[in-house]
N, C-alpha and C positions, 0 to 999 in steps of 0.2 A: 349460394350460387357461384359457380366458377366464373372467373373472368374469361372474356373471349380468347385472350392469348394463351391461357392456361388450360383451355379445353382441347384435349387430344382428339375427341370425336367430332370437331368442328368441321362442317362440310363447306366446300368452296361455293361461291355463289355461281349461278349460270353464266356461261359465256354469252355476253351480250355486247353490242356495239351501239354507238350513237354517231350521227353525222356532225362533225365539227364545222361550225360556220365562222369561226374566229381564227385569229393567228395563233398558231401553236407550234412550239419548238419540238418537233419530233425526233430530230436527230440527237438532240440533247438527252431526251428520255431514253432513247435506244442506247446511247453511250453508257448511261448510268446502269441500266439492266444488263448490258453486255459485260460490264465491268464486274457486277456481282456474280454472273455466270462464269466468268473466267476464274475468279478467285475460288468459288466453291468446287469447281471441276478439278482443282489441283490439290485436294486434300488427302491424297493417298498417304503421305507420312503420318497424319494424325490417325488414319485408319489402321495403319501397322502398328502404331503405338497402343491404340486400343485393343487390338488383338493380343499384343504382348502382355498387356495388363490383365486381360481376361484369362489368359493361360496361367499367368503367375497366381492369380487368385484361385484358380481351380486346383493348382498343384499344391499350394501351401495353405489351404483353407483351414484344415484341422490343426495345423501346427501353430498358426497365428491368429486363431478365432478369437482369443481374448485380448489381443494387443489393440491399443487405442489407434496407433498409426494405421494398422490394417483395417480397422473399421472405417477410417476416413478414406483409405484406398478403394474399399468397396463402394463408397459414395461416389468417388470419381468414376468407377466402372459403370455404376448405374446412370450417371449423368451422360457418359458416352454412349450408352445404349439408346437413351432418349434423344440424343443428338442424331444417331443414325435412323431412328424411327420417324424422326420430323421430316426428312427428305425435302428440305428447303430448295434444293436444286431443281427438282421436278416442278415445283410451284413457279419458279422463275422462268423455266423453259415454257410452261403454258402461257404465261404472261407475255414473253417475248413472241410467241406464235400468234397471239392476238393483235399484235402491233402491225400497222399496214406498212407497205413499202413506201418510199419517198417518191416514186414516180407516179403514184396514182393521182388522178384528177380530183376526185372527191376523198376527203380524209375522214375515215371511220376509225374511231378510237375506242378502246375498251371503256368500260363503265367505271364509275368511282368505286363500286362495290368490289370489283376485281382488284383494284389497287389497295383497298382497305384490307382485303384478305392477305395480300402479300406483305403488307405492313405488319399485320398481326403476326404472321410467321416470322418475320425478322425479330420482333420483339420476343417471341418464344425462343429464337435461336440465341439472342443475346443473353437472355436469362440463363439458359443452359450453359453458355460459355462462362458466364459470371459464376455459376455454381461450381463448374469444373476448376476455375482459377482459385477460388476460396478453399475448396476441399483439398486440392493437391497441395497448396501452401500449407495448410494445417497438417496434413499428413507428413509432409517433408520435414516439419519441426521435430517430430518424434524420431524419425530415422536419422536425421542429422545428430541428434543428441545421442543415439545409440552409437554412431560412428565415433563420437568424441570420447565416449566412455569405453570404447574397444569392445562392446558387447555384441558379438557375432557380427562384426563389421562387414564381412564379406557377403553376408546375406541381407544387410541394410543399404549397401551401396547400389545394389541392383534395382530396388523400388525407388531409392532416392534419385537415381539417374533418370528413371522412367517418368517419374513425377515431375522432374525439372523440365524435360522435353514437352510433356503434355502442357504443363503451365505456360511455357513460352509460346507455343502454338495457339492455345485457346486465348491467351491474352491479345495476340495479333488479331485473331478473328473477332474478338469482342470489340476492339477499336474500329475494325472494318465495319461491323454491324451499325454502329452508331453513326458512321459516315453514310452509309447506304440509306439509313432511315431519314437522316437530315435531307439528303438529296432527293428522296422520293416525296417527302412531306411538302415540298414546294409545288408539286403537281397535284396535290390532293383536291384543291378548290378548282383547278382548271378542268377537271373531268366531271361530267354530268352524271346525276342519279338516274337510272332507268329501271323501273320496277320498285319492288319492295326494299326498304332500307336493310343493310346487312348488319349493321351494329345495333345493340340495343338502345333503348331511348335514353337511358341514364349513363351511358358510357361514351368517352371521348378518348380519341387517340392523343397520347402525350405529344407536346411540341417539340421538346428537347429530350431525346432518349438518353443522353449521357447524363443530364441532370436527374432524370426520373429513375435511373439505376444507381445514382449517387457514386459515380465512378471516381470522384475525387478522394473519397475515404476508402478506397478499396484496399489501401495499404494497411489499414487498421485491422484487417481480418487476417488471421494466421501469421501474425507477425513473429519473426525469429526472435528467440530469447537466447542470446549468446551466453555460454557458460563462463567464458573469460571476457572481461571488459577491461580496457585500458583507459586510464585517466588522462584526458587531453585538456590541457589548459588553453582555453579560448578566451580571447579578449572580450571584455564585457561590452566594448562599444560596437562589436559585430552583431550582438544579440539585441534585435529590435523587433517590436511587434509589427511595425509598418513596413511593408515590402518596398515602398517607394523610396525609403531612405537608405536602403541597403547599399546602394552604389556609393553615396556620400560617406557611409560609415567605412566602407573598404578604402576609400581614397584617404580619409583622415587617418586609418590605421597604417596605410602605406607611408604616408608623410611622417607619422610618428617614428616608425621604424627607420626611415632614412635619416632623421635628425639624430637618433641615437647612435647611428653608424658614424655620422660626422663628428660627434663628441669623441667617440673612441678613436677616430683617426687624428684628431687634434692632440690627444694625449700620447699617441704613440709617434709623434714627430721625430725626426732624426736629431739627436743631440750632437753639438759640435765635438770634434775629436780634441782630446787633450794631449799636447806633446809632452812626454816624460823626459826628463834630463837622462843623458846617457851616463852610466856610472863610469868612474875612473878606472883605467886599466892598470893592474899592478905590473911591475917590471918582471920579465921572464928570468927565472932562476935555473941555472944549469945544475942538473942533478947527476949523481955518480951513476955509471952503468950497473945494471941489475945482474947479479951472478945467476945462471941458469943451471939447475941441477939436471943433468943428462941421464942420470941413473946408472945402473950396472948392467953389463952385456949378459944375456942369457943364451944358453945353448938351445939347438933345435928341439932336443929331447925334452928339456925342462918346459919350453913353451908349449909343446904338444900336450903334455901331462897337465899343464895348468888349464889349457882350453877344455880338456875332457872333464876335469873336475868341476868346471862352472857351467858346462852345457846342461840345459834342462830338457828332459824327454818331452816330446809333443804329446798333447792329449790324444787319446784313442778316438777314432772316427766314430760318429754316432751309428748305431746298429741300423741297417737298411730295413725299412718297412717290408713286411712279408706281403707279397702281391697275392691278392685273392681274386680269382676270376669272378667277375659279375656279369652274368648274362642270363636272360629269361629262357634260352633254349634248352637249359639242362635241369629244368624243373620236372621232377617225376613224382614227388610225394607232398604231403601237406607240410612235412618239416622244411623241405626245400622252399616251398612257397612262402612259409612264414619268415624263414631267414632272408629270402630275397626281398620281401617287403620291408623288413627291418633295416637291411642294408640300403636299400633304395631310399628310405626315409633319411638315413644318416647322409647320404651323398646329396640329396636335394637341400637339406639344411646347411651343408657346407658349400653349396653352389659348385659341385665337383662336375667336371665335364664328362666323367664316367657315367653319370646318371642317365639311365635309359629313358627317363620321363621328364627331361629338362625342358622339353618344348611344351609341356602341359602347364596350365595355370593351376592355382592352388584348388580351386572348385573341382576342375576336372581330375586332378590327382586323388582327391578325397572320393570322388565318385568311382574311379578305378579301383582304389584300394578297398572300399567297402564292398564292391562287387566280387573281388577276389577272395576277401576274408570269408565270405559266405560259402565258398567252395571248399573251405578247410575241413568241413564235416563229411566230405565225400570219401568213401572208403575205397572205391575203385580207382586205381591209378590211371587206367585207360580213360575212364570218364573224366577224371581230373585234368588230364592232359589235353583232352579234346576241348573241355569246357574252358580251360585256361587260355588256349590260343585263340579261341573265338572272342572272348571278352578282351583279350590284349589287342587283337586286330581292330575290334569295334571302337574301343576307348582309348587307344594309344597310337597304333600304327596309322589309322585312318587321319589322324590330325596332323600327320606330317606333310600331307599334301597342302 
């Protein structure tokens, strides 16, 4: 038998009210449910990421159907679909509509069965968010390892970034759901039962949702296994089983480091300067004047002939590179198209400014190149020219804007 929170076909209890004859903090309850409604009504970023995930799976289903990371990505997509079909926002709106206004003389409150149904929906919501967090982290491990190995990294970065964004948003919603549940649980015993009980006889709502979901051990699921590890020397005094002694261990470690620095400073004290005796100066001896050889006078003609004989001819200038015009407007045949694509590939690899597709990313360039190479089998030059300009405009020129 399915648990009540796991039953997708569970029908809500009938809308019923009871007259409250005791003191009840209605403003606090209204503040709690309004906060839930405010958070759930601003989840358009998560809906956009779910749409991107669904389109990515539809496009690359046959290419990555045997990939382990892709299987976990499909689990994430399935959990997102269940989140959309849950529609917790509508249940919260119905509960808010049943709350009376503050100015009424007689206070009629919704029954306990209606609050129990909302809390069951919050439990299902938190379970779905937990499933998304775990599966997205497990899938990200495989895509991250692919990026490290350089194996189709440009196709792995897209799902890795998508999973990172989905994980962060679902983690925040999971923490919100535990807070919502704990706030609503305080009002469970303050509302009265009216009619048949909503929950089964052998089922009770958990008191602490965070402990029931075991969120303290959530990091043990989908843990990243880094390929490269660095050995870090950690002082043994900092590693203790008792968390209460952590502060004392840190203080002892800092005191130990300061004492070591004081010992080093004492060893490096400035030594007194030793005055060395000045050596005796020998008497100055007068030497005879040196004779300077002024050489022999040369005539102007002999000097010019000497310069011409020692003069080295400069190296010839490097040949100028032949300028080849590179433009897509002069493509009229398949040979011109292939030569243009090869030349464009060389200019992109050299980061040359003459490249016509320097504004495109690597993925966009491969898409453009594959589309143009498929037109090389076209025999009609007129059809080739027309098709080439259409593809060039759609996949190159339109990205300039």
